[in-house]
C-alpha positions in Angstrom: -4.7 -3.3 -16.0 -5.0 -5.9 -13.3 -4.2 -5.2 -9.7 -1.1 -6.9 -8.2 1.4 -6.7 -5.3 4.6 -4.9 -6.1 6.4 -5.5 -2.7 5.9 -6.9 0.7 7.6 -5.6 3.9 7.7 -6.3 7.6 9.7 -5.3 10.7 9.7 -6.8 14.2 10.5 -3.3 15.6 8.4 -0.2 15.7 10.6 1.5 13.1 9.1 3.9 10.6 10.2 2.0 7.5 10.0 -1.7 7.0 12.5 -3.7 4.9 11.2 -5.6 1.9 10.9 -9.3 2.2 10.6 -12.1 -0.4 7.3 -13.2 1.2 5.2 -12.3 4.2 2.7 -14.6 6.0 -0.6 -13.2 7.0 -2.3 -14.8 10.0 -6.0 -14.6 10.4 -7.1 -12.2 13.2 -3.5 -11.3 13.9 -1.7 -9.6 11.0 1.8 -10.1 9.5 3.9 -12.8 11.1 7.0 -11.3 12.7 5.7 -7.7 12.3 5.6 -5.3 15.3 1.9 -4.7 14.7 0.9 -8.4 14.9 -1.9 -9.1 17.5 -5.6 -8.9 18.3 -5.2 -5.7 20.2 -3.8 -2.4 18.9 0.0 -2.2 18.7 0.4 1.4 17.5 2.2 3.1 20.4 0.1 6.2 20.6 -3.1 4.1 20.5 -1.7 1.7 23.1 -1.1 4.6 25.4 -4.9 5.7 25.2 -6.3 2.1 25.4 -4.2 -1.0 25.1 -7.3 -3.2 24.9 -8.9 -1.7 21.8 -9.1 -4.1 18.8 -6.3 -4.0 16.3 -7.9 -2.6 13.2 -4.4 -1.8 11.9 -3.0 -5.4 11.4 -1.9 -4.7 7.8 -0.9 -1.4 6.2 -1.3 -1.1 2.4 -0.1 1.7 0.1 -0.6 2.0 -3.6 2.6 2.2 -5.7 1.0 5.0 -7.6 1.5 7.2 -4.5 5.2 6.4 -4.6 5.3 7.5 -8.3 3.5 10.7 -7.4 5.9 11.4 -4.5 9.0 10.7 -6.6 7.7 13.2 -9.3 7.4 15.8 -6.5 11.1 15.2 -5.6 10.9 12.7 -2.7 13.0 9.5 -2.5 10.3 7.0 -1.5 10.3 3.2 -2.2 8.1 0.3 -1.1 8.2 -0.2 2.7 9.7 3.3 3.3 6.4 4.6 4.7 5.8 1.6 6.9 3.5 -0.4 4.7 3.3 -4.1 4.7 1.8 -4.5 1.2 2.5 -2.3 -1.8 -0.1 -2.6 -4.7 -0.5 -1.3 -8.2 -3.6 -1.1 -10.2 -6.3 -0.8 -7.5 -7.7 2.4 -6.0 -7.2 1.6 -2.4 -8.3 5.0 -1.2 -11.6 4.7 -3.1 -12.6 1.4 -1.4 -15.4 1.2 1.1 -15.0 0.0 4.6 -15.4 -3.8 4.7 -14.1 -4.3 1.1 -12.0 -7.5 1.0 -8.8 -7.9 -0.9 -8.0 -11.5 -2.0 -4.3 -11.7 -2.5 -2.4 -14.6 -4.0 -3.8 -18.0 -3.5 -5.5 -17.7 -0.1 -4.8 -14.5 1.8 -7.8 -12.2 2.5 -7.6 -8.7 4.1 -10.7 -6.8 5.1 -10.3 -3.0 4.8 -10.9 -1.2 8.0 -10.0 2.4 7.2 -7.5 5.0 6.4 -4.0 5.5 7.8 -3.7 8.9 9.4 -0.2 10.2 8.6 1.8 11.3 11.6 4.8 13.5 12.3 7.1 10.6 11.7 6.6 11.1 8.0 8.3 14.5 8.1 11.1 13.1 10.2 11.6 10.6 7.5 11.7 13.2 4.7 10.9 16.9 5.4 7.7 18.1 3.7 6.4 14.5 3.1 3.5 15.1 5.4 2.1 17.9 3.3 2.7 15.8 0.1 0.5 12.9 1.5 -2.4 15.2 2.4 -4.6 16.8 -0.2 -8.0 18.3 -0.8 -10.8 17.0 -2.9 -13.0 19.2 -5.2 -15.1 20.2 -2.2 -12.1 21.2 0.0 -12.3 18.1 2.2 -9.0 16.7 3.5 -7.7 13.7 1.6 -5.3 11.3 3.4 -3.2 9.5 0.7 -0.8 7.5 2.9 -2.6 4.2 2.6 -5.3 2.0 4.1 -5.4 -0.4 7.0 -7.0 -3.8 7.3 -7.4 -7.0 9.3 -6.5 -10.5 8.1 -9.5 -12.7 7.5 -7.8 -15.7 6.0 -4.2 -16.9 6.4 -1.8 -16.9 3.4 1.5 -16.0 2.0 1.9 -12.8 0.0 4.7 -11.9 -2.3 5.5 -9.4 -5.1 3.7 -10.4 -8.3 0.6 -11.9 -6.5 -2.7 -10.8 -8.0 -5.1 -8.7 -6.0 -8.8 -9.3 -6.4 -11.5 -7.1 -4.9 -14.7 -8.3 -3.2 -17.0 -5.5 -2.3 -19.4 -5.6 0.7 -23.1 -5.5 0.2 -24.3 -1.9 0.1 -24.8 0.7 1.2 -21.1 1.4 1.1 -19.4 3.2 4.1 -16.5 5.5 3.1 -13.2 4.9 4.8 -12.4 6.8 7.9 -9.3 7.1 9.9 -8.6 4.0 12.2 
């Protein structure tokens, strides 16, 4: 199966969920045009409180649609954009990517993966028990954060549902994703 975008979402406010859009425009070095997280410095409120001058490694939030499938099977009502993601994908193991991997989306857009999203208490405010559902353990007992990945925009471009997602891996050695 090839990887593709199933939905795109953006919100000008710091609301938890983001409404689906027909198209979003990615701006190099900034993020999603019109989204509350647009900018060169961090926009996530808790991170701004700590240091408003730190670089914005969270310009674009991506979640794999397979997570939504898993959550629905567990009894949650979750759709694209509900967990605050800008780009929902299918057919690519986002959580298995190394830091620095690049996602080429549609005709021109390029996102460089910076790390994992760390789920916060807002997830349980959205739907009780969802936080536990997006955290797991691997075979060695290590915590697995399943609520998506973060990235920065390398090349401008429009992104819409149905766009192909192509993967460009960095030269090794690969660095596993960490929380950003």
